[in-house]
Each structure stands twice: as C-alpha cells, then as structure tokens.
N, C-alpha and C positions, 0 to 999 in steps of 0.2 A: 525764851526766844527774844532776840533783840527787837526793840520797838522799831517798826517801819516808819520812815519819815513820810509826812504828808506831801502831796504834790506841791503845795505852796513852799514848804521848807526845802524840798528838793529843787524847785525852780530857783529859789533864792541862792541855794548852794551852787547850782549850775551857772547862774548869772555871775556870781562872785568868781568862780573858777575861770569862766571865759574872760572876764575883765582882767583878772590876774595874768592870764596868758595871752592877752590881746587877741582873742579869737572871736570871730563873728558869731552871734547867735542868730540862727536862721529859723524859719518856720519848720523846716524839715527836722532840724536838730531838736527843737523844742518838742515836736510831736513824737519823735523817737524816744526822747527822755520820758515824756508822759506815759507812753506805752510801757516802757521798762519799769517805771515806778508803779504801775498798776498790776504788773505780773509778779506772782510769787513763786513761779515754777521754774526759774532759771531758764529763760527762753534762749533759743538759738537765734542766730542772725536771720534765718529763714522765718522763724516764728514772729520776730519783731517786724520783719518786712511785710508779712501777711497782714499783721494788725495795723501797721501804719498805712498800708496801701488802701485800706478801707476809708481812711481819713484824707489821704493825699494820693489819689489814683495815679498821678503822673510820677510818683517817686520811683527811683530805680533801686535795684538791690545794691548796686555799687555805692550809692549815697548812704544807704543804711549801714552797710558794712564799714565804710570809711568813718562814719560817725561813731559807730561802736568802738572802733579802734582808737579814735580820737578821745572818746570818753574814758576808755581804759588807760590810755597813756597819761591822762591828767587826773586819774584817781576818782573819777565819777562812778565807775563800776569796776567790778572784778571779773575775772574769767574763771570758769569751772570746767574742767575736763569731765566728760561723762562717758558712760559705757557704750554709747552708740556712735563714738568717734566724731561727734559734732561738738564744737566749742559752744558752751553755754555761758550766758552772761548773768552776773549777779549785781543788781543795783544796791544791795545791802553792803555798805562799806564799813559797818561797825564790826568789831571783833565777833566772829562766829565761825562755826564749823559745819560740816556736811554729812548727812546720811544718804547713801546712794543705794537704791534697790537694783540688784543685778537682774531682776526679772522684768520689771516694768520701766526701769531706767529713771524713775523719779528721783529728784534731789530735794532733800529737805534741810533747812537750816536748823541748827541748835546752838545754844550758848553753853559755855562751860567756864564760869568765872575762875575756878581754880587753875585751869590751864592758861587762862589769860595772864595770871600772876606768875606762872612758872618761868624761870630764867633758863637760858641755854646752858648746857653742861660746860664746865671749864675746858674740856679737851676740844670743843669746837669753837670756842670764843676766839682762838687765834686765827681761825679761817678768815674772818672779816666781820662785817656788820650784818647782823640778822635783822631784816626789816619786817618780816611777817611770818607768823606761824600758820601753817596750813595743815588741817587734820580732816581726814575723811574716813568714815566707817562705811564699809560695803557689806551688804548682806541682802536679805529678802524681807520686804516690808510685810506688815501684818495682813494687808489686803491680799497680797500675792500668796502668802502662806495659807490663807483661808481658801483661796481659789484652788490651790494645789490639793488641799484635803478634800475638797468637794463637799456636796450637800450631805 
C-alpha cells in the first residue's frame, strides 16, 4: 500500500501548489485539507463537511464543496466514484488502485507495481495522451462475506 504523506508533508505540498497557481491559502482550506489527510476511507463532501464543521462551526457546505473541487483541479486529491452514487475524494495522489465492496461500499487502496510499469497497447496510443491509469476491483469484502455466512 502506498505510504501516506504526513500532515506536514501534505501542508508543504499544498502550500507549494497554491503558490504555483497564485491561490490564497485560507483557514478553511487548510482545515479541509487536514481533515482529508487524516481520513483513509475516501470521504464524500458530506463527510468532510461534517468533520470540518466540528473545527469551524461557521463553515458552509458550499465552501467545502468548492474547496474540494479546487483541490481536485490542481491535483491535490483525486475523485473516486462509489457504489452509493456519492463522489468520494482520495487524498492519496501516488499511483494506486481501488477495491470496492458492493455490500458495505467501503473503498480500499492497494498498490500494484507491475501495473504501474505497464504501457498502453499500441492500438490505443493513437487516441491521444494517456495521463492516468484507473483500476477498480469490485466484489464483497471479507467482513461482509463473514456477516453473510452468519455465526
């Protein structure tokens, strides 16, 4: 599994990205980023909003949503579609892939170095420039399988 960046590393990255794009770093954006960096479960905008609201009670959902969109646009985080029709966010920008449980809807990261090294087939290279590989395995996680079997 890819090594998760520390808050300090992430904040330095965020600061550099904001400087590069001449964007203002606000208290709200910093808190949103800290919350994202602390979550490993691919939170939705609603999840991030609920967590940030405990630290900044006056923050609006719109501020959280716009900040997440801004972070995504500038490569600070990625987006993961889930089975519950809610967009989920992924602060792990290193190469990795996802396991999605159809039952409990959890999303787990995993790495696959061999896939990272794989190049696109010749017949799709003419299409244009491939920027990212996205792979997702869907199934039923061990915990849900155990619950289905019962005691």
